[in-house]
C-alpha positions as CSV (number, residue, x, y, z in Angstrom):
1,M,-0.1,0.3,-0.2
2,R,3.2,2.2,0.5
3,W,4.5,1.9,-2.8
4,P,1.5,3.7,-4.9
5,L,1.9,6.2,-2.5
6,I,5.3,6.9,-2.8
7,I,5.6,6.3,-6.7
8,I,2.9,9.3,-6.7
9,L,4.1,11.7,-4.5
10,L,7.7,11.1,-6.7
11,T,6.1,11.6,-9.8
12,A,3.9,14.8,-8.7
13,A,7.6,15.9,-7.8
14,C,8.9,15.8,-11.5
15,S,6.3,18.2,-12.8
16,Q,7.3,20.3,-15.8
17,E,5.4,23.4,-14.4
18,A,7.1,26.5,-13.2
19,N,8.4,26.8,-9.3
20,H,10.0,29.4,-7.1
21,L,13.6,28.3,-8.1
22,G,13.2,27.7,-11.7
23,N,16.0,25.6,-13.5
24,P,19.0,24.9,-11.1
25,L,21.2,25.3,-13.6
26,M,20.3,29.0,-14.8
27,L,21.2,30.1,-11.2
28,P,24.3,32.3,-11.9
29,V,22.4,33.8,-14.8
30,S,19.6,34.8,-12.8
31,G,21.8,35.8,-10.3
32,V,24.0,38.6,-12.8
33,S,20.5,39.4,-14.0
34,T,19.2,40.6,-10.8
35,V,22.7,42.2,-10.1
36,I,22.2,44.3,-12.8
37,G,18.5,45.1,-12.7
38,N,19.4,46.3,-9.1
39,A,22.1,48.2,-10.0
40,A,19.6,50.1,-12.4
41,Y,17.1,50.0,-10.0
42,E,19.4,52.3,-7.5
43,K,20.6,54.5,-10.4
44,R,16.9,55.8,-11.0
45,R,16.1,55.8,-7.7
46,G,19.1,57.7,-6.6
47,E,18.1,60.3,-9.4
48,V,14.6,60.5,-8.4
49,E,15.8,61.1,-4.6
50,L,18.0,63.7,-5.5
51,I,15.5,65.7,-7.2
52,V,12.8,65.5,-5.0
53,K,15.0,66.3,-1.8
54,S,16.5,68.9,-3.6
55,N,13.4,70.3,-4.5
56,Y,10.8,69.3,-2.0
57,E,8.8,72.3,-1.1
58,T,8.4,72.9,-5.1
59,I,7.0,69.3,-5.5
60,K,4.9,69.5,-3.1
61,A,3.4,73.0,-4.6
62,D,3.5,71.1,-8.0
63,I,1.5,68.1,-6.6
64,R,-1.2,70.3,-5.1
65,A,-1.4,72.4,-8.3
66,G,-1.9,69.3,-10.2
67,G,1.3,69.1,-11.7
68,G,4.6,71.4,-12.9
69,P,8.1,71.2,-14.3
70,V,10.0,69.4,-10.8
71,L,7.0,67.2,-10.6
72,T,7.3,66.3,-14.4
73,K,10.9,66.0,-14.2
74,A,10.4,63.5,-11.2
75,M,8.2,61.5,-12.8
76,D,10.3,61.2,-16.0
77,A,13.0,60.1,-13.8
78,A,10.9,57.7,-11.9
79,G,10.2,56.2,-15.7
80,I,6.0,57.1,-14.7
81,P,4.3,56.6,-18.6
82,E,2.9,60.1,-19.5
83,R,-0.8,58.1,-19.9
84,D,-0.5,57.2,-16.4
85,R,0.4,60.8,-14.9
86,P,-2.9,62.0,-14.3
87,A,-4.0,59.3,-12.3
88,R,-0.9,59.3,-10.0
89,I,-1.1,62.9,-9.7
90,I,-4.8,62.3,-7.9
91,Q,-3.4,59.5,-6.4
92,L,-0.1,61.9,-4.9
93,Q,-2.9,64.9,-3.7
94,S,-4.8,62.2,-2.0
95,D,-2.0,61.0,-0.3
96,M,-0.4,64.7,0.7
97,G,-0.7,64.0,4.0
98,L,2.0,60.9,3.9
99,Y,4.5,63.0,1.9
100,Q,3.9,66.6,4.3
101,T,7.2,65.7,6.5
102,T,8.7,62.5,4.5
103,P,10.4,62.9,1.2
104,G,11.3,59.2,1.2
105,A,7.8,58.2,1.4
106,L,7.3,60.6,-1.7
107,V,10.2,59.1,-3.5
108,T,9.1,55.8,-2.8
109,A,5.4,56.6,-4.0
110,L,6.9,57.3,-7.2
111,M,9.4,54.4,-7.9
112,V,6.1,52.5,-7.1
113,Y,4.3,54.2,-9.9
114,G,7.1,53.9,-12.4
115,G,7.5,50.3,-11.9
């Protein structure tokens, strides 16, 4: 009675479906691509952070006004698509209390919206 159960369990372990580890032979390649992806993200985040922290009061005024040159520059750096920007500005306006004293929260929101 045990052998059929063991065979079923072993057969189920040989699935061709995706798993969370992926192909073990590809781990070095995926590790390198992760490092490259993280470096690109950190560079982009650094640019957004510099814009936001250097122009914090101006960017808050741009958000309240529904747009402006500094907010546009920050959205460009974050990679937010132009077609999404009107909705994102409305979201930023509704969450303005979060960004009132914390520039890091605004940087994070812009990076999330930028993907």
